[in-house]
C-alpha positions as a LaTeX table, in Angstrom:
\begin{tabular}{lrrr}
\hline
Residue & $x$ (\AA) & $y$ (\AA) & $z$ (\AA) \\
\hline
Met1 & $-153.63$ & 28.32 & 201.63 \\
Ala2 & $-152.34$ & 30.13 & 198.83 \\
Arg3 & $-152.25$ & 28.67 & 195.14 \\
Pro4 & $-148.62$ & 28.00 & 194.20 \\
Thr5 & $-147.53$ & 30.41 & 191.55 \\
Pro6 & $-147.55$ & 28.45 & 187.91 \\
Ala7 & $-144.12$ & 27.78 & 186.45 \\
Asp8 & $-144.76$ & 30.22 & 183.70 \\
Asp9 & $-145.65$ & 33.16 & 186.10 \\
Gln10 & $-142.18$ & 35.28 & 186.41 \\
Ser11 & $-141.42$ & 38.44 & 187.89 \\
Trp12 & $-138.43$ & 40.80 & 187.97 \\
Thr13 & $-137.60$ & 44.36 & 189.91 \\
Ser14 & $-134.97$ & 46.97 & 189.53 \\
Ala15 & $-135.12$ & 47.37 & 193.74 \\
Gly16 & $-132.17$ & 46.45 & 195.32 \\
Ile17 & $-130.16$ & 46.07 & 191.72 \\
Ala18 & $-127.45$ & 48.83 & 191.00 \\
Gln19 & $-128.62$ & 51.72 & 188.56 \\
Ala20 & $-126.27$ & 50.55 & 185.32 \\
Glu21 & $-127.21$ & 46.68 & 185.87 \\
Ala22 & $-130.62$ & 47.37 & 186.55 \\
Ile23 & $-131.21$ & 49.40 & 183.29 \\
His24 & $-128.82$ & 46.92 & 181.33 \\
Ala25 & $-131.21$ & 43.93 & 182.67 \\
Trp26 & $-134.36$ & 45.95 & 181.79 \\
Arg27 & $-133.14$ & 46.66 & 178.33 \\
Glu28 & $-131.98$ & 43.25 & 177.44 \\
Trp29 & $-135.42$ & 41.54 & 178.55 \\
Ala30 & $-137.09$ & 43.98 & 176.34 \\
Ala31 & $-134.96$ & 43.29 & 173.27 \\
Ser32 & $-135.59$ & 39.44 & 173.79 \\
Thr33 & $-138.80$ & 39.22 & 175.08 \\
Ile34 & $-140.89$ & 41.96 & 173.31 \\
Ala35 & $-139.08$ & 42.95 & 169.90 \\
Pro36 & $-135.81$ & 44.00 & 168.64 \\
Ile37 & $-136.04$ & 47.36 & 170.28 \\
Glu38 & $-133.60$ & 50.02 & 171.82 \\
Val39 & $-134.56$ & 51.68 & 175.09 \\
Glu40 & $-133.74$ & 55.33 & 175.67 \\
Val41 & $-134.26$ & 55.78 & 179.52 \\
Phe42 & $-135.06$ & 59.63 & 180.34 \\
Asp43 & $-133.77$ & 59.65 & 183.91 \\
Ala44 & $-131.11$ & 56.95 & 184.50 \\
Asp45 & $-130.70$ & 58.58 & 187.94 \\
Ala46 & $-134.67$ & 57.97 & 188.92 \\
Phe47 & $-134.87$ & 54.61 & 187.31 \\
Ala48 & $-137.08$ & 52.44 & 188.61 \\
Ala49 & $-138.85$ & 49.48 & 186.84 \\
Arg50 & $-140.60$ & 46.15 & 187.08 \\
Trp51 & $-142.65$ & 43.57 & 185.34 \\
Val52 & $-144.59$ & 40.36 & 185.99 \\
Ser53 & $-145.31$ & 37.98 & 183.09 \\
His54 & $-148.17$ & 35.69 & 182.71 \\
Gly55 & $-148.15$ & 32.65 & 180.26 \\
Ile56 & $-152.34$ & 32.41 & 179.39 \\
Gly57 & $-152.67$ & 29.43 & 177.07 \\
Gln58 & $-150.36$ & 30.50 & 173.77 \\
Leu59 & $-150.48$ & 34.05 & 175.17 \\
Arg60 & $-147.88$ & 35.91 & 177.15 \\
Leu61 & $-148.97$ & 39.15 & 179.23 \\
Leu62 & $-146.57$ & 41.38 & 180.81 \\
His63 & $-147.59$ & 44.03 & 183.46 \\
Leu64 & $-145.00$ & 46.46 & 183.36 \\
His65 & $-144.15$ & 49.42 & 185.56 \\
Ala66 & $-141.82$ & 51.46 & 183.33 \\
Pro67 & $-139.96$ & 54.81 & 183.68 \\
Ala68 & $-140.21$ & 57.65 & 181.46 \\
Gln69 & $-138.49$ & 56.19 & 177.99 \\
Arg70 & $-138.62$ & 55.95 & 174.51 \\
Val71 & $-138.44$ & 52.45 & 172.66 \\
Thr72 & $-137.73$ & 52.06 & 168.94 \\
His73 & $-138.12$ & 48.87 & 167.05 \\
Thr74 & $-134.52$ & 48.62 & 165.64 \\
Gly75 & $-134.79$ & 45.21 & 163.72 \\
Ala76 & $-134.74$ & 44.56 & 160.50 \\
Glu77 & $-138.30$ & 45.12 & 158.81 \\
Gly78 & $-140.22$ & 41.58 & 159.33 \\
Thr79 & $-137.92$ & 40.38 & 161.94 \\
Ser80 & $-138.93$ & 39.99 & 165.68 \\
Gly81 & $-135.16$ & 39.51 & 166.31 \\
Arg82 & $-134.68$ & 37.35 & 169.77 \\
Ala83 & $-138.29$ & 37.26 & 170.18 \\
Ala84 & $-141.39$ & 35.13 & 168.88 \\
Pro85 & $-143.24$ & 37.11 & 166.15 \\
Ser86 & $-146.27$ & 38.33 & 167.81 \\
Ile87 & $-149.19$ & 40.73 & 167.15 \\
Gln88 & $-149.10$ & 42.89 & 170.51 \\
Leu89 & $-152.08$ & 44.15 & 172.40 \\
Val90 & $-150.35$ & 47.54 & 174.26 \\
Tyr91 & $-152.96$ & 49.00 & 176.81 \\
Tyr92 & $-152.16$ & 51.87 & 178.73 \\
Ile93 & $-153.29$ & 51.86 & 182.73 \\
Ser94 & $-151.54$ & 55.19 & 183.35 \\
Gly95 & $-149.49$ & 57.63 & 181.89 \\
Leu96 & $-149.26$ & 58.87 & 178.21 \\
Cys97 & $-147.68$ & 57.34 & 175.21 \\
Gln98 & $-146.56$ & 59.43 & 171.77 \\
Thr99 & $-146.88$ & 56.66 & 169.08 \\
Arg100 & $-145.37$ & 56.19 & 165.67 \\
Met101 & $-146.24$ & 53.44 & 163.86 \\
Gly102 & $-147.46$ & 52.36 & 160.14 \\
Gly103 & $-147.28$ & 55.79 & 159.01 \\
Lys104 & $-149.38$ & 57.37 & 161.73 \\
Glu105 & $-148.83$ & 59.21 & 164.99 \\
Phe106 & $-151.14$ & 59.18 & 168.08 \\
Thr107 & $-151.50$ & 59.42 & 171.75 \\
Leu108 & $-152.55$ & 56.82 & 174.00 \\
Gly109 & $-153.79$ & 57.51 & 177.46 \\
Ala110 & $-155.05$ & 55.67 & 180.11 \\
Gly111 & $-157.54$ & 53.05 & 179.03 \\
Glu112 & $-156.92$ & 52.91 & 175.32 \\
Phe113 & $-154.87$ & 50.18 & 173.51 \\
Val114 & $-153.60$ & 49.73 & 170.41 \\
Leu115 & $-152.69$ & 46.43 & 167.95 \\
Leu116 & $-148.60$ & 46.52 & 166.88 \\
Asp117 & $-146.84$ & 43.93 & 164.97 \\
Asn118 & $-143.21$ & 43.18 & 166.60 \\
Thr119 & $-141.84$ & 42.73 & 163.25 \\
Arg120 & $-142.52$ & 46.22 & 162.20 \\
Phe121 & $-141.31$ & 49.74 & 162.78 \\
Tyr122 & $-142.74$ & 51.52 & 165.60 \\
Gln123 & $-141.77$ & 54.20 & 168.12 \\
Met124 & $-143.27$ & 54.97 & 171.57 \\
Glu125 & $-142.35$ & 57.76 & 173.75 \\
Met126 & $-143.21$ & 57.94 & 177.54 \\
Val127 & $-142.44$ & 61.10 & 178.99 \\
Thr128 & $-143.61$ & 60.09 & 182.63 \\
Pro129 & $-143.33$ & 56.77 & 184.66 \\
His130 & $-146.36$ & 54.62 & 183.38 \\
Glu131 & $-148.30$ & 51.40 & 183.94 \\
Ala132 & $-149.12$ & 49.14 & 181.05 \\
Ile133 & $-150.05$ & 45.75 & 179.84 \\
Asp134 & $-148.14$ & 44.23 & 176.79 \\
Leu135 & $-150.31$ & 41.12 & 175.26 \\
Met136 & $-148.14$ & 38.72 & 173.11 \\
Met137 & $-150.51$ & 36.84 & 170.79 \\
Pro138 & $-148.89$ & 34.72 & 167.91 \\
Leu139 & $-150.35$ & 35.53 & 164.43 \\
Ala140 & $-151.70$ & 32.21 & 163.64 \\
Trp141 & $-153.29$ & 32.36 & 167.20 \\
Leu142 & $-155.08$ & 35.94 & 166.69 \\
Glu143 & $-156.32$ & 35.46 & 163.38 \\
Arg144 & $-158.62$ & 32.75 & 164.61 \\
Tyr145 & $-160.72$ & 35.75 & 166.28 \\
Leu146 & $-159.27$ & 38.40 & 163.56 \\
Pro147 & $-159.03$ & 36.86 & 160.41 \\
Asp148 & $-157.01$ & 39.92 & 158.73 \\
Ala149 & $-155.27$ & 41.01 & 161.99 \\
Arg150 & $-152.84$ & 43.18 & 160.59 \\
Ser151 & $-155.06$ & 45.40 & 159.18 \\
Tyr152 & $-156.35$ & 46.74 & 162.58 \\
Leu153 & $-152.48$ & 47.46 & 163.67 \\
Ala154 & $-152.19$ & 51.53 & 164.64 \\
Arg155 & $-156.30$ & 51.80 & 165.36 \\
Pro156 & $-156.16$ & 53.33 & 169.25 \\
Val157 & $-159.28$ & 51.78 & 170.94 \\
Asp158 & $-161.05$ & 53.17 & 174.18 \\
Thr159 & $-162.06$ & 50.53 & 176.47 \\
Arg160 & $-164.38$ & 52.84 & 178.40 \\
Gln161 & $-166.94$ & 52.86 & 175.23 \\
Gly162 & $-168.81$ & 50.22 & 173.55 \\
Trp163 & $-167.95$ & 46.26 & 173.13 \\
Ala164 & $-164.00$ & 47.48 & 173.92 \\
Ala165 & $-165.23$ & 47.99 & 177.80 \\
Pro166 & $-165.42$ & 44.01 & 178.63 \\
Leu167 & $-162.17$ & 43.27 & 176.83 \\
Gly168 & $-160.84$ & 46.07 & 179.31 \\
Ala169 & $-162.35$ & 45.04 & 182.25 \\
Leu170 & $-160.78$ & 41.76 & 181.51 \\
Leu171 & $-157.49$ & 42.58 & 181.32 \\
Asp172 & $-157.81$ & 45.13 & 184.27 \\
Thr173 & $-159.03$ & 41.70 & 186.34 \\
Ile174 & $-156.16$ & 39.84 & 185.27 \\
Ile175 & $-153.56$ & 42.04 & 186.63 \\
Ala176 & $-155.59$ & 42.06 & 189.79 \\
Gly177 & $-154.80$ & 38.72 & 190.26 \\
Gly178 & $-157.96$ & 37.12 & 188.53 \\
Leu179 & $-155.69$ & 34.52 & 187.11 \\
Asp180 & $-155.28$ & 33.18 & 190.75 \\
Thr181 & $-159.40$ & 32.87 & 191.32 \\
Ala182 & $-160.04$ & 31.97 & 187.26 \\
Pro183 & $-163.11$ & 29.86 & 187.29 \\
Leu184 & $-161.83$ & 28.41 & 183.60 \\
Pro185 & $-158.39$ & 27.28 & 182.99 \\
Arg186 & $-155.64$ & 29.67 & 181.53 \\
Pro187 & $-156.41$ & 28.72 & 177.54 \\
Leu188 & $-159.98$ & 29.16 & 177.63 \\
Val189 & $-159.27$ & 32.59 & 179.39 \\
Ala190 & $-157.27$ & 33.29 & 176.32 \\
Glu191 & $-160.34$ & 32.27 & 174.16 \\
Gln192 & $-162.22$ & 34.86 & 175.89 \\
Ile193 & $-159.51$ & 37.38 & 175.21 \\
Gly194 & $-159.86$ & 36.54 & 171.54 \\
Ser195 & $-163.55$ & 36.96 & 171.16 \\
Leu196 & $-163.62$ & 39.88 & 173.27 \\
Leu197 & $-160.92$ & 41.54 & 171.39 \\
Ala198 & $-163.06$ & 40.55 & 168.16 \\
Leu199 & $-165.86$ & 42.59 & 169.57 \\
Ala200 & $-163.86$ & 45.30 & 170.57 \\
Met201 & $-162.21$ & 46.08 & 167.31 \\
Gly202 & $-165.74$ & 45.72 & 165.68 \\
Gln203 & $-164.35$ & 43.93 & 162.85 \\
Asp204 & $-166.94$ & 44.42 & 159.53 \\
Arg205 & $-167.24$ & 40.98 & 157.79 \\
Asp206 & $-170.04$ & 42.20 & 155.28 \\
Gly207 & $-169.95$ & 44.39 & 152.23 \\
Gly208 & $-167.36$ & 46.22 & 150.60 \\
Ser209 & $-166.35$ & 46.72 & 147.50 \\
Ala210 & $-163.96$ & 44.03 & 145.09 \\
Ala211 & $-160.89$ & 46.02 & 145.45 \\
Glu212 & $-161.40$ & 45.46 & 148.92 \\
Glu213 & $-162.84$ & 41.69 & 148.90 \\
Ala214 & $-159.47$ & 40.57 & 147.03 \\
Pro215 & $-156.97$ & 41.55 & 149.66 \\
Arg216 & $-159.67$ & 40.06 & 152.55 \\
His217 & $-159.71$ & 36.88 & 150.42 \\
Arg218 & $-156.03$ & 36.54 & 149.96 \\
Asn219 & $-155.65$ & 37.36 & 153.88 \\
Gln220 & $-158.18$ & 34.72 & 154.85 \\
Leu221 & $-156.61$ & 32.35 & 152.77 \\
Ala222 & $-153.26$ & 32.99 & 154.55 \\
Ser223 & $-154.73$ & 32.61 & 157.80 \\
Arg224 & $-156.46$ & 28.91 & 156.83 \\
Ile225 & $-152.58$ & 28.37 & 155.66 \\
Leu226 & $-151.29$ & 29.29 & 159.36 \\
Arg227 & $-153.90$ & 27.43 & 161.40 \\
Arg228 & $-153.41$ & 24.29 & 159.25 \\
Ile229 & $-149.45$ & 24.55 & 160.29 \\
Glu230 & $-150.42$ & 25.11 & 163.63 \\
Glu231 & $-152.94$ & 22.31 & 164.11 \\
Asp232 & $-150.56$ & 19.72 & 162.19 \\
His233 & $-147.35$ & 20.72 & 162.99 \\
Ala234 & $-146.49$ & 17.43 & 164.73 \\
Asp235 & $-146.78$ & 15.37 & 161.22 \\
Pro236 & $-143.57$ & 14.64 & 160.23 \\
Asp237 & $-145.09$ & 14.75 & 156.53 \\
Leu238 & $-146.92$ & 17.95 & 156.77 \\
Ser239 & $-145.97$ & 19.77 & 153.34 \\
Pro240 & $-146.99$ & 22.96 & 151.51 \\
Glu241 & $-148.04$ & 20.75 & 148.75 \\
Gly242 & $-150.49$ & 18.84 & 151.17 \\
Val243 & $-152.15$ & 22.12 & 153.03 \\
Ala244 & $-152.39$ & 23.77 & 149.34 \\
Arg245 & $-154.64$ & 20.82 & 148.91 \\
Gln246 & $-156.12$ & 21.48 & 151.75 \\
Val247 & $-156.97$ & 24.76 & 151.32 \\
Gly248 & $-157.82$ & 24.29 & 147.59 \\
Ile249 & $-155.14$ & 26.54 & 146.23 \\
Ser250 & $-151.83$ & 25.53 & 144.00 \\
Lys251 & $-148.44$ & 25.14 & 145.96 \\
Arg252 & $-147.05$ & 28.13 & 144.18 \\
Tyr253 & $-149.89$ & 30.54 & 145.33 \\
Leu254 & $-149.52$ & 29.44 & 148.53 \\
Gln255 & $-146.04$ & 30.67 & 148.47 \\
Thr256 & $-147.01$ & 33.89 & 147.10 \\
Leu257 & $-149.37$ & 34.13 & 149.97 \\
Leu258 & $-147.03$ & 33.58 & 152.67 \\
Ala259 & $-144.38$ & 35.79 & 150.94 \\
Ala260 & $-146.80$ & 38.59 & 150.81 \\
Ser261 & $-146.83$ & 38.72 & 154.87 \\
Gly262 & $-143.47$ & 38.08 & 155.01 \\
Thr263 & $-142.98$ & 34.73 & 155.76 \\
Ser264 & $-142.83$ & 31.05 & 154.33 \\
Phe265 & $-144.20$ & 27.70 & 155.11 \\
Val266 & $-140.97$ & 26.33 & 156.14 \\
Ala267 & $-140.13$ & 29.28 & 158.53 \\
Glu268 & $-143.95$ & 29.04 & 159.83 \\
Leu269 & $-143.56$ & 25.44 & 160.32 \\
Asn270 & $-140.06$ & 25.37 & 162.07 \\
Ala271 & $-141.32$ & 28.22 & 164.13 \\
Thr272 & $-144.29$ & 26.60 & 165.46 \\
Arg273 & $-142.59$ & 23.42 & 166.04 \\
Leu274 & $-139.75$ & 24.71 & 168.22 \\
Glu275 & $-142.63$ & 26.99 & 170.44 \\
Arg276 & $-144.08$ & 23.83 & 171.31 \\
Ala277 & $-140.88$ & 21.88 & 171.93 \\
Ser278 & $-139.98$ & 24.82 & 174.45 \\
Glu279 & $-143.19$ & 24.39 & 176.09 \\
Ile280 & $-142.68$ & 20.73 & 176.55 \\
Leu281 & $-139.30$ & 21.09 & 177.57 \\
Ala282 & $-140.07$ & 24.04 & 180.40 \\
Asp283 & $-142.95$ & 21.55 & 181.74 \\
Pro284 & $-141.56$ & 19.81 & 184.86 \\
Arg285 & $-144.11$ & 16.65 & 184.42 \\
Leu286 & $-142.06$ & 16.08 & 181.04 \\
Ser287 & $-138.90$ & 16.41 & 182.08 \\
Ala288 & $-138.04$ & 12.60 & 181.83 \\
Val289 & $-138.94$ & 12.58 & 177.68 \\
Pro290 & $-135.80$ & 12.20 & 176.03 \\
Ile291 & $-134.63$ & 15.07 & 174.01 \\
Ala292 & $-135.17$ & 13.04 & 170.72 \\
Glu293 & $-138.55$ & 11.97 & 171.77 \\
Val294 & $-139.42$ & 15.90 & 172.19 \\
Ala295 & $-138.37$ & 16.21 & 168.82 \\
Phe296 & $-140.35$ & 13.41 & 167.46 \\
Arg297 & $-143.28$ & 14.95 & 169.09 \\
Thr298 & $-143.32$ & 18.10 & 167.35 \\
Gly299 & $-142.76$ & 16.85 & 163.48 \\
Phe300 & $-138.60$ & 16.32 & 163.43 \\
Leu301 & $-137.48$ & 13.11 & 162.27 \\
Asp302 & $-133.68$ & 14.10 & 162.80 \\
Pro303 & $-132.78$ & 15.16 & 166.41 \\
Ala304 & $-129.61$ & 16.56 & 165.82 \\
Tyr305 & $-131.45$ & 18.73 & 163.30 \\
Phe306 & $-133.93$ & 19.89 & 165.85 \\
Thr307 & $-131.11$ & 20.89 & 167.97 \\
Arg308 & $-129.43$ & 22.97 & 165.67 \\
Leu309 & $-132.68$ & 24.47 & 164.82 \\
Phe310 & $-133.26$ & 25.00 & 168.23 \\
Arg311 & $-130.14$ & 26.82 & 169.05 \\
Lys312 & $-130.60$ & 29.03 & 166.10 \\
Arg313 & $-133.85$ & 29.85 & 167.50 \\
Phe314 & $-133.24$ & 30.39 & 171.12 \\
Gly315 & $-129.75$ & 30.67 & 171.65 \\
Ile316 & $-129.35$ & 27.71 & 173.70 \\
Thr317 & $-129.50$ & 23.85 & 173.49 \\
Pro318 & $-132.93$ & 22.31 & 174.21 \\
Arg319 & $-131.09$ & 20.37 & 177.22 \\
Glu320 & $-129.88$ & 23.91 & 178.42 \\
Trp321 & $-133.39$ & 25.21 & 178.30 \\
Arg322 & $-134.68$ & 22.48 & 179.89 \\
Gly323 & $-132.29$ & 22.82 & 182.89 \\
Gly324 & $-133.72$ & 26.48 & 183.34 \\
His325 & $-131.49$ & 28.54 & 181.56 \\
Ala326 & $-134.57$ & 29.94 & 179.17 \\
Pro327 & $-134.66$ & 33.58 & 178.73 \\
Gln328 & $-137.04$ & 34.90 & 181.48 \\
Ser329 & $-140.02$ & 35.72 & 179.21 \\
\hline
\end{tabular}
């Protein structure tokens, strides 16, 4: 007997949909799920696309069959628009991708991946139909494995070589249906992805000049701050003062570190709380939990304030989200 499809696994295809409607749906989905991007389809008459989305712990894996197109990040620098702020692992299964990001230009081919930030500029041009994986990873989660995650952006990696090979094999296994027969729960599969990614990127924790050590130390402090927020977000008394004491720095320096990463304590705390609330609201096993209780469980003392922030973040109310009107992502 086949296993039931998990609630957080979703899919879409342009097959059977009018051309203009399908292209519009493709663009809207990309902008709300991946980043605030503009999608230019090169041959509208031949448009065909589909995607499958898998939840893997805190990660979201998108398996894309996409047309020849150009995608350009269009949001203001430092914002992910309607999509959740994420570091993306873009892995090509077939096709070629001309890429511009971080002041670099390079080509991604089959078996190669690159990390990019969905709050920063990038442009990717695919002149033929292609198949790819886009793995969305929250920065706070990723930095458990890559403490200075943003330093690895725009560095193409070939999964047919060295320590990148096991990661490529795992990604290939997942899209071949491996999640349905995985011997571990999905959050543990996510941990394996993180560990293999650290090996693939070959991070060097040793040596380095004093000039290199200073920014590395700052990035490690920022990572510790983000981890404290992620782990303790449900505490309504969580404050920058308290986290600064735990990390061993001043509140002012904490704010400086986060500002250098384009964020703030309040922004990160609210984003983490709202993401957790959205997961609770989407869980059918918790459908009887009152909205106010969801707010309290995620660190909000004022349910009305929680509702306002939720609507601002997701575009709909918590009740509408629970009712099945969440964006398809």
